[in-house]
N, C-alpha and C positions, 0 to 999 in steps of 0.2 A: 135471311137478309133481317128480319123483323127480331131475331135474337139478337142479332149483332148491334142493332139500334138499340135494343133492351139493354145490354150488357153495357154498350158504350155509355149509356145515358146513369146507369146504375152506377159505374164507375167513377165515369167523369164529372158528374154533377156534384158529389159530396166534395170531391178534391178541389174543384175550382172553387167552391164558397169556404172551404177551409183556407184557400190560398188567398182567395179575395179578402177574408175578414183578418188574416195574419198580416198581409200587405197593408192594410186600410190602417188596423190598430198601431202597427209598427211605426208608420208615418205619423200620425197623429198623436203618439205617446212620446214623439221626439220634440213635439211642438206644444210649448207650455203656455197655460191659459193667463190672460191678463190679470184675472180675479185674484190670482197669487194663491188660490184655495186648493190642498191638498184634496184627494178624493173623499179621504176621511171627514174633512171639513165640510165638503160638497154634500155629503151623505146626512152629517150629523146637521146642517143648517136645512135641507129639505124635509127629515122628519121632524125636527121639532117646528117647523112653519107648520107641519101638518098634522099636529098634535099628537105625535108618535115617539115621544120622550121615552116611552118603555122598550122602544126597540133600539138595541145596540150595534154598533158597528165596530167590525172585528177585523185584524189581518190574516189571511190565509195562505199557504205556500202556494205553489203553482202559476203557470201561465194561463191567463184567462180563468182563472178558476173562481172568479166573481160569482156571488150567488146570494140569493135570501133563503134563510131557513124559517119557515112558517111555524115549526114546531117551537123554536126557540125564541121566536122573534129577535132574529140576529142576521144583519146586513154584513156578510162577508166578503172583502175586497182583496183580492192578489197584492201581492206585498209593494209592487210598483205602483199600483192605482191607489193603495191607500195611501202611502209618504208622499208620491210625486205631485205635480201640480200640472199635468198635462191636458190639454182638451180631450184625449181618449179617455184618460182616468176619471175626467168630471161627466163626460158621456156614460161610463158603464157605471159608475157610481149612480147615478141618477137615475139610470135603468134600474137597479136594482132596488132603488127607494121606490120605483113605480111599483113594483112585487108587493114592498110592504105596504103602499098606500091600499093596492087592489085587496090585500089580505084585510086591512082593517075596514075597510068599505064592504066585506065577503062579495068581491067580483064573482060572479057566476061561475066562467070558464074556470078560474082559479081555484075554485071549489070543487068543479068536478074533477080537473086535474090532479089535485091533492087525493080524491077519493079513487081515483085509478091507480095512484103508484103502487101499492102492493100487488092490485091484481096485472097491472101490466110488467112487473118485476117477475112475478112468479110464470105469468103465460109466455112471454117471449122467449124465454128459456126452455119451458117443456115442450110449445109447440113443434119445434123442429125435431125433437123425438118421435111424436106423432105423426108427422108430416113424413119424414124419413122411413118409418117402418111400415107406413101407408103405402108408400109411394113401390117400397120395394117389393113389399106384399101383396101389391094392388088390390087393397082391402079397403075400399072407399070410406066406410064409415069410420075409420080409423083416422083417414087423413082429415075427413072433415072436421073430426075433434080438433084435430092440428090448426086447422083454416080459422076456427072459431077463436082457440087461443091467440093465435097470431092476431086475428082483427081487434083484440081488447088491447094491444100493443100499436096497432094503427092508431085505432081510435084516440091514444093516447099523445100521440104525434101529431094527429088532425087537431086535438083539443089544444094542444101547447101552442099552436101558430095565432090564435087571436090574444091568448095572454101574454105572448112576446111583444105584439104588434103593439096593443093596448099599453103594457110597461113603457114601451121607448116612447108612444105619444105622450104618456103622462110626465115622462122624462124631459122631453123636449119643451114642454109647457113649464114645465117648474124652472129648469135652470134659463128659461127666457123672462119668467114673469119676476123669478127671485133677484134677476140680475147677475147671474153667477156668470153669463158670456155674454159677449157682445155680437152685434149684427155680422161682423165679420167672422166670428168662431161659428156661430148657430150652424150654417151649413157644413163645416167641418164636423162637427160632434154629430150631425143628423147623419153623415156618410158612415160614421162608424157603427151606429146604430142598426144602419140600413144595411150595411157589410153582415153585420151579427145575425140579424133576421134573417139573410138568405141561408145562412146554413140549417135553421130551423124548418125554411120550405124545403131544402134540398132533402134532408132527413124525412119529411112528410113526403114528399113525392115519391122516393125511392121505394118507402113503405108502403104506399097504396098501388105501385107497381109490383110489387113482389108480390103483395096480397092477390091482385088482378091475375098475374102469371099462374098462382096456384090454383087459384078458382078455375080458371081455364083448363089446366092440367086435370083438376078434378071431374070437371064436368064429361071430358073425352077420355075418362078413367074406366075401363070395365072392372067387375066385381070378379073376384077371384073363382066365384060358381060359374062365371059364364064361360 
């Protein structure tokens, strides 16, 4: 029964989070902001007001492909958010600018996450090779290596949470203080960012659960020599 619950959460939580963010984003991407500013204009205004004139704003293909690239100092907004004047686009653009501000201020969690990226990319893929071979061969040392590698990826997911929450907090403060949205639009923009944050929570929760499951398997596993 515990395994049934585990796999249900593992599958349903991410699906719920994805559905929630898509539904919320779609709803408010069709509701235009009274400021009449496109996502690109919102981003440019926030960046300039925070002394980040060196950070560029560019369009990028894809649905919700918006991101900030700290290596090139570029805020990239999906085509719809870049050119349209929706409440959702305003919130997303402000969120990515929040990351740019974090970068400029050397926000500790963003710095840690950036340093973890190379290790997390490698370890997440390699970990399952060691884990599967270790489980099949019932060889604990090999499985332990895989668990340690997987833990690096889990740490990356956990560190991502404060980075995303803080970026959203900064975003809401910026669009409020700069008068980009009004009082009626504020809770709508917040809903967009809250829904987006749920996807990171789901990813971190499932990663932690999977790591915990493997640790339990490891502790109950005998060596081949036993």
